[in-house]
Structure formats: C-alpha cells, structure tokens
N, C-alpha and C positions, 0 to 999 in steps of 0.2 A: 823708279829703280831703288834698290835697297840702299845704295850709298847716299841717296837723297834723304833718307830717314836716319840711318846709322852711319855716322861719320867717324873717321879715326880721331882718337883723343887719348889723353893720358889720365889714368886713374891712380890714386895713391892713398894708402893708409897703413898704419901699424907695421911699418918697415918694409912694405911691398909697393912696387911701382909696376903698373901695366902701361906699356908704351907701344905705339904702332910698330908692328913687326916689319923689318926691312932687311936688305942685304947686309947692312952693317952689323947685324946680329948673327951672321953665319958662324963665325968661330965660337961665339958664346953658346949658341945652340948645340954645336958639336960637342963642346965640353960638358954641357948639361946632360946631353943624351949619353955621353960616355960614362957618366956617374951612374953606374949600374948596368951599362950596356943595354939600354932600354929598347933598342931596336930588335933585340932577341925575344921580346915578349910577343907571343903570337897574336894576342887579342888587342894590340894597340897599333897605331900608325906612326910611331916615332921614327924619324928618318935615320937611315944608316949614314955614317959620316960622309960618304961620297955622294949621297943624295940630298944633303942639307940645303944646298943652294936651290935645287929644283923644288924642294919643299916650300921654301920662301917664295920662289917665283910663282908657284901654283897658288899660294895664298894671295899674292898680289894680283894675279890674273882673276881669281874669284872675286876680289874686291871690285875690279873693273867691270865685272859682270853683275855686280850688285848682290852677290851671294854670301860674302864673308868679310868680316873685319877682324883681322888677326892681331894679336898682341904678343910681345915678348914680356915675360914675367921677370922682373929684376929685383935683386936685393937692394933696397933703397940706400943702405949705408955704403955698399961697396960698388954698386953698379953691375955686379955680376949677373949674367943671365942664368936663371935657375929653372926656366921652363917656358911654356907657351900655352895660350888659350885663345879662343875665338868666339865671336858671334857668327852664326852661320844660318843657312836656310831662312833668310830674312824675308818676311812677307809683310811689307808696309801696308798693304790694302786691308789686312785683318789685324795689324799691330801684333804680330807674332814673330819671335825669333828663337833660335836655340843657342845654347852655350855648349861648346865642345872643342874637339881637337886639343884637349887639355892633357898635359903631362908635365911632370916635375922631376928634376934630378933626384935620384934615389935618396941621397942624404937629406933632402928637404921634405920627403914624404912623411906622413904621420906626424905633422906639426900643425900649427895654426894656418899654414900657407893656403891650403885649398879653401878653407872656410873664408879667409880674408879675401882671396881672389873672387870667389863666387859672390860674396856679399857686395863687393864693389861692382861686379858686372850686373847682378840682379838689381841693385839699388839704382844704377844708371838706367837700366832697361825700364823699370817700373816707374821711377820717380821723375826722370828727365825725358825719356822717349815716350812715356805713356803706353808702354806695352800692355796688352791685355793678357797675353800668355807667354811664358818663357818655357822652353822645352829642352830636354836632354835625350840622347840616344846612346846606347852602348851595346857591345857584343854580349850575346846571351851567356857566354862563358867568362866574361869579365866580371866576376863576382865582387872584386874589390871596388870597381867603379860603381856597380849597382848599389853597394852598401853606402858608398860616399854620397851618391845622389840622394838616396833615401834619407841619410842623415841631414841633408839640407832642407828636408821637408817636402820634397817633390812627391807627387802621386804617380804611381805606375799606371799608365794608360793601356798597356798591352804589349804584345809581341808581334812584329812583322816577320813572317817566316820567309826564308830564302831571299833575304833582302839585299845583301851586299857581299862583295868578295873580300876575303882576308888576304893578307900579304903572302900567305903560303899557298894561295890558289883555292882554298876551300871556301864554301859559301856559308855565311853566317845568318843566324836569326838576329834581329835587332830588337832590343828592349827599349820601349819608349816611355818617357816620363814627362810630366809638365807641372807647372805651378801657375795658378791664375792670379790676376791682380788682386782679387778680394782676399786671397790667402796670404799675400805678401806681408802685411803688417805683423801678423803673428809669427811668421817665419823670421822676419827681420829681428824681432825682439828676442827670439830664441838664439839666433846666430850671434847677436851682440852680447847676450848673456854668456855664451860659450867663449867668445873672444875676451871678455873681461876676466874670465877665469884663467885663460891661457896667456894673456899678455900679447906683446908684439912678436913679430917674427924673430927679432934679435934676442928675445927673452925665452923662447921655447926651444926645447931640444927634442929630437926624434924619440918617440915612445913606441910601445907595441900596440897601442890602440889610438883611435881618434882619426879624424879626416885630415 
C-alpha cells in the first residue's frame, strides 16, 4: 500500500514548513482560502469554508487507502497556515507518485513559496523515497497552474480528454506532466539557483511574475 512507501513527515526550508494535514488545521485552512476567496476559482478544488472539515477528512481517508499524503503549508516564522499540497496517486510498485491538491493564500502567491514547496517535495520523492517519476495534473483551463508546473522543469505528457468533473458540474480535460529521476539533478540545480536569487519566504514579496 502507498502508506508503506510514502509516510507522513515534516519538511522545512527557507521559511516554509510542510506538516501532515490534520483536523487541527481546519481554521487555518479556512483563513488561507478566504485570502482571495479561492473557492470561487472554477478550475481549482479549494474548499468552501463550510466544507473545510470534509476536505481534511477526505485527505485522511485517502491516506488510509494508500492514495494520498496531505500537508498543511505553514509560514515557519508564525505558524500560520498559508496553503496545502499533497503526494497522491501513489504507485509504490513502479515508484511513481504525483504532487497536487496544491493551493496557497492569494497574498502568498507569486513569491518563492511554490518553488520552495515543490523543491522540498521533489527532493524527498527522488532522493529519499527513490521515486522513478513524479507527476502533476491540472485542468486544461488552469493556465496559471500549467505555467507554474512548466517552470519547475516538468515535461508535458499529454491531455486526457473528458477526465474529471469540475466543481460546477462541467467535465474537464486533464493536462498531465511528469519529471523522471534522471532529469532531477538539472531541475534541482535550476530551482536552487532561482531560490538563491529570491531568498527565503520572509524576504520575498508578491510580484507580478514568478511561481
């Protein structure tokens, strides 16, 4: 099962902490999602305030099923919840997992946050778990997510048509990306170079460009 390969843990660097998501993060997730009313974005799955507890419970159920390990993303200096991300679609038999269910409070977007989180998750996947492939998937209309994934160095694998239901009841096409273990060293060097330019989360301010 997936939880035998990918276990809950804490990852931290550059002013960011990723900790196992639990019901104790409910109010923090509500506040983070309210920063920008992110549940109104059609192409994401950010929970509405009244559905936040169920969102966490679903993540915990998926962990029990070996399908997902969810994290709360925290500002290391304050402990404030500023988003969430997960490992999911965990396939230990082929050493493949995906990174997704990712969202951040609007005021923290377009900073070094996403790059820092993804670096932590990819580094653990490739260097500790021995993953052969890390994947991503996103809505075909979520262009911001596609650009962010591509900036990480992932390769576009293709589009699965009529793949999943959106929150508004429409059916989406899903854009699939992946990064192979052999590509990781160059991608890691590039991401570290970017972060050296940006500094830590506490040193960066939102801008009009960047992941």
